[in-house]
C-alpha positions in Angstrom: 154.4 101.9 99.8 152.8 102.0 96.4 149.7 104.0 95.6 146.8 104.1 93.1 147.0 107.9 93.1 149.7 110.2 91.9 152.3 111.5 94.3 150.8 114.2 96.4 147.2 113.1 95.8 146.7 112.5 99.5 144.1 114.7 101.2 145.4 117.1 103.9 145.9 115.8 107.4 143.6 117.0 110.2 140.1 116.0 111.4 139.1 112.5 110.5 135.8 110.8 109.6 135.3 107.7 111.7 139.1 107.4 111.8 139.4 107.9 108.0 140.5 110.9 106.0 138.1 113.8 106.3 137.6 113.8 102.5 135.7 110.5 102.9 132.8 112.5 104.5 132.6 114.8 101.5 132.5 111.8 99.0 130.2 109.8 101.3 127.6 112.6 101.4 128.0 113.3 97.7 127.3 109.7 96.8 124.5 109.5 99.4 122.6 112.4 97.8 123.3 111.2 94.3 121.8 107.8 95.2 118.9 109.6 96.9 118.1 111.4 93.7 118.7 108.3 91.5 116.6 105.8 93.6 114.0 108.4 94.5 113.2 109.2 90.9 113.5 105.5 89.9 111.0 104.5 92.6 108.2 106.4 91.0 109.3 106.5 87.4 107.3 103.5 86.1 104.3 104.4 88.3 104.3 107.9 86.7 104.7 106.5 83.2 101.7 104.1 83.6 99.4 106.4 85.6 96.4 107.7 83.7 96.7 111.2 82.3 93.7 112.2 84.5 95.9 111.2 87.5 98.8 113.3 86.3 100.7 110.5 84.6 101.6 109.8 81.0 99.3 106.9 80.4 101.9 104.8 78.7 101.2 101.0 78.6 103.0 98.8 81.1 104.9 97.0 78.3 106.5 100.2 77.0 107.0 101.7 80.5 108.9 98.6 81.7 111.1 98.8 78.6 111.8 102.5 79.2 112.7 101.7 82.8 115.1 98.9 81.8 116.7 100.9 79.1 117.2 104.0 81.3 119.0 101.8 83.9 121.1 100.3 81.1 122.2 103.7 79.8 123.2 104.8 83.3 125.7 102.0 83.6 126.7 102.1 79.9 127.7 105.8 80.2 130.2 104.8 83.0 132.6 103.8 80.2 132.8 107.2 78.5 132.5 108.9 81.9 135.6 107.2 83.1 137.4 108.0 79.9 136.6 111.7 80.2 138.0 111.8 83.7 141.2 109.8 82.9 142.0 111.6 79.6 140.5 115.0 79.8 139.4 116.8 83.0 140.2 114.5 86.0 137.9 112.7 88.4 137.2 115.8 90.7 135.8 118.0 87.9 133.9 115.0 86.4 132.1 114.4 89.7 131.3 118.1 90.0 129.9 118.5 86.5 128.2 115.2 86.7 126.4 116.3 89.9 125.3 119.6 88.2 124.0 117.8 85.1 122.1 115.2 87.3 120.5 118.0 89.3 119.5 119.8 86.1 117.9 116.6 84.8 115.8 116.2 87.9 114.7 119.8 87.8 113.7 119.3 84.1 111.6 116.3 85.2 109.9 118.5 87.8 108.5 120.6 85.0 104.8 119.4 84.7 104.9 118.7 81.0 104.9 115.5 79.0 108.3 116.0 77.3 110.2 116.8 80.5 110.5 113.2 81.8 112.5 112.0 78.8 114.7 115.2 78.5 115.4 115.0 82.2 116.3 111.3 82.0 118.8 112.0 79.2 120.6 114.6 81.4 120.6 112.2 84.4 122.1 109.5 82.3 124.9 111.8 81.1 125.6 113.2 84.5 125.6 109.8 86.2 128.1 108.6 83.7 130.5 111.3 84.8 129.9 111.0 88.5 129.3 107.3 89.3 132.6 105.7 88.3 134.8 108.6 89.2 133.7 109.2 92.7 134.7 105.6 93.5 138.1 106.3 92.0 138.5 109.3 94.3 137.7 107.2 97.4 140.5 104.9 96.3 142.8 107.9 96.0 142.4 108.6 99.7 144.5 105.5 100.7 147.7 103.8 99.9 147.1 100.6 97.8 148.0 98.3 100.7 146.4 100.3 103.5 144.4 98.2 105.9 141.9 101.0 106.1 141.1 100.9 102.4 138.4 98.2 102.4 136.9 99.7 105.6 136.8 103.1 103.8 134.9 101.6 100.9 132.5 99.9 103.3 131.6 103.2 104.9 131.3 104.8 101.4 128.9 102.0 100.3 126.8 102.6 103.4 126.2 106.0 102.0 124.8 104.5 98.8 122.3 102.3 100.6 121.4 105.0 103.1 120.4 107.3 100.3 118.6 104.5 98.5 116.7 103.7 101.7 115.5 107.2 102.5 114.7 108.4 99.0 111.6 106.3 98.1 110.0 107.3 101.5 110.1 110.9 100.5 109.7 111.0 96.7 107.2 108.2 96.9 104.9 110.0 99.3 105.2 113.3 97.4 104.8 111.7 94.0 102.0 109.2 94.7 100.1 111.2 97.2 100.4 114.8 96.0 102.0 115.3 92.6 104.4 113.2 90.5 106.5 116.2 89.5 106.8 117.2 93.1 108.4 113.8 93.7 110.9 114.5 90.9 111.6 117.9 92.4 112.5 116.3 95.7 115.1 114.2 93.9 116.4 117.4 92.3 116.8 119.1 95.7 118.6 116.1 97.1 121.2 116.2 94.3 121.5 120.0 94.8 122.4 119.3 98.5 125.0 116.9 97.2 126.6 119.4 94.9 126.7 122.2 97.5 128.4 120.1 100.1 130.8 118.7 97.5 131.9 122.2 96.6 132.0 123.2 100.3 134.2 120.2 101.2 136.6 120.5 98.3 139.3 121.8 100.6 139.3 118.4 102.3 140.2 116.6 99.1 143.8 117.8 98.7 144.9 116.8 95.2 142.8 113.6 95.0 141.2 113.4 91.5 142.5 116.9 90.7 144.3 115.9 87.4 143.6 113.3 84.7 145.4 110.0 85.3 146.6 109.8 81.6 145.9 113.1 80.0 145.6 113.6 76.3 147.8 116.4 75.0 148.3 118.3 71.8 147.4 116.5 68.6 146.1 113.4 70.5 143.6 115.6 72.4 142.4 117.4 69.3 142.0 114.0 67.5 140.1 112.5 70.4 137.8 115.5 70.7 137.2 115.4 66.9 136.1 111.8 67.2 133.8 112.6 70.0 132.3 115.4 68.0 131.8 113.1 65.0 130.1 110.5 67.2 127.8 113.1 68.7 126.9 114.4 65.2 126.1 110.8 64.0 123.8 110.3 67.0 122.0 113.6 66.3 121.6 112.7 62.6 120.1 109.3 63.5 117.7 110.9 65.9 116.8 113.6 63.3 116.2 110.9 60.7 113.9 109.0 63.0 112.0 112.2 63.7 111.6 113.1 60.0 110.5 109.6 59.1 108.0 109.4 61.9 109.8 106.6 63.6 110.8 108.7 66.6 108.7 106.8 69.1 109.4 105.6 72.7 109.6 102.0 71.5 111.9 102.7 68.6 114.4 104.6 70.7 114.3 102.0 73.5 114.8 99.2 71.0 117.7 101.0 69.3 119.4 101.7 72.7 119.1 98.0 73.6 120.8 96.9 70.4 123.6 99.5 71.0 124.2 98.3 74.5 124.6 94.7 73.4 126.8 95.6 70.4 129.1 97.8 72.6 129.5 94.8 75.0 130.3 92.4 72.2 132.8 94.8 70.6 134.5 95.4 74.0 135.0 91.7 74.7 136.2 91.1 71.1 138.8 93.8 71.4 140.2 92.3 74.6 140.2 88.7 73.5 141.8 89.4 70.1 144.5 91.7 71.6 147.9 90.1 70.8 149.5 92.0 73.6 147.8 90.1 76.4 149.3 86.7 77.4 147.7 83.3 76.9 147.0 83.1 80.7 145.2 86.5 80.6 143.2 85.5 77.6 142.1 82.3 79.3 141.0 84.3 82.4 139.0 86.6 80.2 137.3 83.6 78.7 136.3 82.6 82.2 135.2 86.2 82.8 132.8 86.0 79.8 130.9 83.3 81.6 130.8 85.2 84.8 129.7 88.3 82.8 126.8 86.3 81.3 125.7 85.0 84.7 125.8 88.5 86.1 123.8 90.0 83.2 121.2 87.2 83.7 121.1 88.0 87.4 120.4 91.8 86.8 117.8 91.0 84.2 115.6 89.7 87.0 116.9 91.6 90.0 116.3 95.1 88.5 112.7 94.4 87.7 112.1 95.4 91.3 111.5 99.0 90.1 109.3 98.0 87.2 107.3 94.8 87.1 107.4 94.3 90.9 106.7 98.0 91.5 103.5 97.8 89.4 102.5 94.6 91.3 102.9 96.6 94.5 100.7 99.3 93.2 97.9 97.2 91.7 97.9 93.8 93.6 99.1 94.6 97.1 97.1 95.5 100.2 99.0 98.6 101.5 96.4 99.7 104.0 97.8 100.1 107.5 95.5 101.6 110.1 93.4 103.4 107.5 96.5 104.8 105.7 97.4 103.4 102.3 101.1 103.8 102.1 102.7 104.5 98.7 103.7 101.4 96.6 107.1 103.0 96.1 107.9 102.7 99.8 108.5 99.0 99.2 111.5 100.1 97.2 113.2 100.9 100.5 113.2 97.3 101.6 116.1 96.3 99.4 118.7 98.9 100.6 117.9 98.4 104.3 118.3 94.6 103.9 121.7 95.2 102.2 122.8 97.4 105.1 121.9 94.6 107.5 123.1 91.7 105.3 126.4 93.0 103.9 128.4 92.5 107.1 127.0 89.0 107.5 127.9 88.1 103.9 131.4 89.5 104.3 131.9 87.4 107.5 130.5 84.3 105.7 132.8 84.5 102.7 135.8 85.2 105.0 134.9 82.1 107.0 134.5 79.9 104.0 137.7 81.2 102.3 138.6 79.4 99.1 136.4 76.4 99.8 133.6 78.1 97.8 134.8 79.2 94.4 133.7 82.4 92.5 131.6 80.5 89.9 129.8 78.7 92.7 129.0 82.0 94.4 127.6 83.3 91.1 125.5 80.1 90.8 124.1 80.6 94.3 123.1 84.2 93.3 121.3 82.9 90.2 119.5 80.2 92.1 118.3 82.6 94.8 117.3 85.1 92.2 115.2 82.5 90.4 113.6 81.3 93.7 112.5 84.9 94.4 110.5 84.9 91.1 109.1 81.5 91.9 107.8 83.0 95.1 106.4 85.9 93.1 104.6 83.4 90.9 102.8 82.2 94.1 102.0 85.8 95.1 100.6 86.5 91.6 98.5 83.3 91.8 97.1 84.4 95.1 96.1 87.7 93.5 94.2 86.1 90.7 90.6 87.4 90.6 91.5 90.9 91.9 92.4 89.9 95.5 95.0 92.1 97.2 97.9 90.2 98.8 100.0 91.1 101.8 103.1 93.3 101.1 105.1 90.7 103.1 105.2 88.6 99.9 107.3 91.4 98.3 109.4 91.8 101.4 110.2 88.1 101.3 111.0 88.3 97.6 113.4 91.2 98.1 115.0 89.4 101.1 115.8 86.4 98.8 117.1 88.7 96.1 119.3 90.6 98.4 120.8 87.3 99.6 121.5 86.5 95.9 123.0 90.0 95.3 125.4 89.6 98.2 126.5 86.2 96.8 127.2 87.7 93.3 127.7 91.5 93.3 130.7 92.1 95.7 132.2 88.8 94.5 131.9 89.9 90.9 133.7 93.2 91.7 136.5 91.3 93.3 136.7 88.8 90.4 136.8 91.6 87.9 140.0 93.1 89.4 141.6 89.7 89.8 140.9 88.4 86.2 141.7 91.6 84.4 144.6 91.6 82.0 147.2 94.1 83.1 146.7 96.2 80.0 143.0 96.6 80.7 143.1 96.8 84.5 141.7 100.4 84.7 138.9 99.6 82.2 137.6 96.4 83.8 135.3 98.2 86.3 133.5 99.7 83.3 133.2 96.3 81.8 131.6 95.0 85.1 129.1 97.9 84.8 128.3 96.7 81.3 126.9 93.4 82.8 124.3 95.5 84.6 123.7 97.5 81.5 123.1 94.4 79.3 120.9 92.7 81.9 118.8 95.8 82.4 118.5 96.5 78.6 117.4 93.0 77.8 115.4 92.8 81.0 113.4 95.9 79.9 112.5 94.0 76.7 111.7 90.8 78.5 109.5 92.7 81.0 107.2 93.6 78.0 105.9 90.0 78.3 104.5 90.8 81.8 101.8 92.8 80.1 100.7 89.9 77.8 101.4 86.8 79.8 99.6 86.0 83.1 101.7 87.2 85.9 102.0 83.8 87.5 103.3 82.4 84.2 105.7 85.2 83.7 107.3 85.0 87.2 107.4 81.2 87.1 109.0 81.0 83.6 111.9 83.3 84.3 112.3 82.2 87.9 112.8 78.6 86.8 115.1 79.7 84.0 117.3 81.4 86.5 117.4 78.4 88.8 118.3 76.1 85.8 121.0 78.5 84.7 122.4 78.6 88.3 122.4 74.7 88.4 124.2 74.7 85.1 126.8 77.1 86.4 127.4 74.6 89.3 127.9 71.8 86.8 130.5 73.8 84.8 132.3 75.2 87.8 135.4 73.0 87.3 135.8 74.1 83.7 135.4 77.7 84.5 137.9 77.5 87.4 140.3 75.9 84.9 140.0 78.9 82.6 140.6 81.2 85.6 144.2 79.8 85.8 144.8 79.8 89.5 142.4 82.6 90.5 139.9 81.4 93.0 
C-alpha cells in the first residue's frame, strides 16, 4: 500500500474513535474548538463594529464594517498558503497546529480587552494563527490513513462534523454574551474555546504517533537560511509600508482594507500565471488548469455572496427582523447557527445524490447549480428587504429560508470543488492546489467586502436583487459553456 505520510507516521494502535484511529478524536476536538472560536467571534464581529460607542461598540459605519469583515475572512484563507509552506518546509504540521492554536487563542484574548485598538490587533493574530492551523490539521487527518484506505473518506466526514458542530454551538454562546451582556465577554468566550482546543491537543499528542511530526520537504542548510532571509525581508517590507501609511496619515481602516484586497487579487493572479507558464507541466495539465481557472472564478463569485451571511445579512437580522419569542428577543447572531446545522443535515443527502447521479452531472454543471441557488437566495432576500421597507420587522424565517437555499448551493459547489482541485492539479503542484482552492474563498471574500459597501448606499431590495440576478445569470452562462470547460478538463469529469 502507498501512503500520503512518511513511513512510521501511523498513530499507535489501541483504542479507536468510532472505529477510526484514536488520534482522530484529538484532531476532531481541536478543529471543533478552533471553529467554535472562529465562528463565535465572526458572528458578533460586524455587530460590534457597527454598534454605537454608547452601547460598547466601535461606531464604525456599515460600509467600512462590511469591508473589514470581508477582508478579515479573505486574510484567513490567504494565510493558508504560507501556513502550509511553514509546515512543509520548516517545522512540520504538528507544531504548526500547536503554535497556530496558541496564536489564535492569544488573538481572541486580545480582542477581549475592552479597548478600541484590541479588535484589530486580535484579528491580526487570529489570521496568522489560523493560517498555521487550518491547512495543516487537515493534512494530519490524512496522515492517519493509507492513501487507498476505505476508511479515509469516512474519517474526513467525521472530522468535518467537528467543524460544523463548533460553528453551530459558537454563535449561541458568544452571541448571547456579546449582544446581551458585553461584546468583549463574547470575544473572551471564543478565547476560552480555543484554549480548550489547545489543552486537549497537547494532552492527546501521545495518540498522534509520528503523524505530522516532521516537515514533508524540509529546508536544510543554505536553502533554509536563504528562505528565512526572504521571509525576514518580506516582513520588513510590510512593516515599512505600514509605517509609511502611519506617518503620512493614511493609516486608516479603509486604506488597509483596500490594500489587502488588492494584495489578495494580485497573489492569486501571480499564482495562476506561475502555474500556467511553467514549462515543466504537460499540455494536458495546462489545459486542465485553464478549466480550473473558470471553476475558480465561479467559486470566488459564489463566496462573494455566500459569506455575506456574517455581514450584510447579520446586520439585516439585527435591524430588520422580529426576533421576539415569548417576550425574549434572541440575539441576531443566533441566526448564524442555522447554516452549520443545515450542513450537518444536508451533507449526507448531497453525498448520496452525487453518488446516485455519478458522471451524468459534470463538475461545471454542479458549479452552475451552486451559483444559481446562491443567486436565488439573494432574490429571496430582496423580497424580505422589500417587506421591511418602512421600518416593519420581518419574520426570521425569511433568513432561515435564505440560508437553506445557500446551503444547498454550497453542497453543490464546495465539496465538488475540493474534489476537482485534486483531480485537475498538475503533478508538480499537487500539494499546493488545496491552498489555491482556499484562494477562491479569499478572493470572493475580499471583493465581497468591497461590494458589500454598496449595501449602505443602495436600497437593500435593489442591492440583493442586483447581485442575486447577477449570480443567476453567471450560473446560466456556466451551463452554456459546460461543454467547452469539460473539453479543457481533458477526460476529468
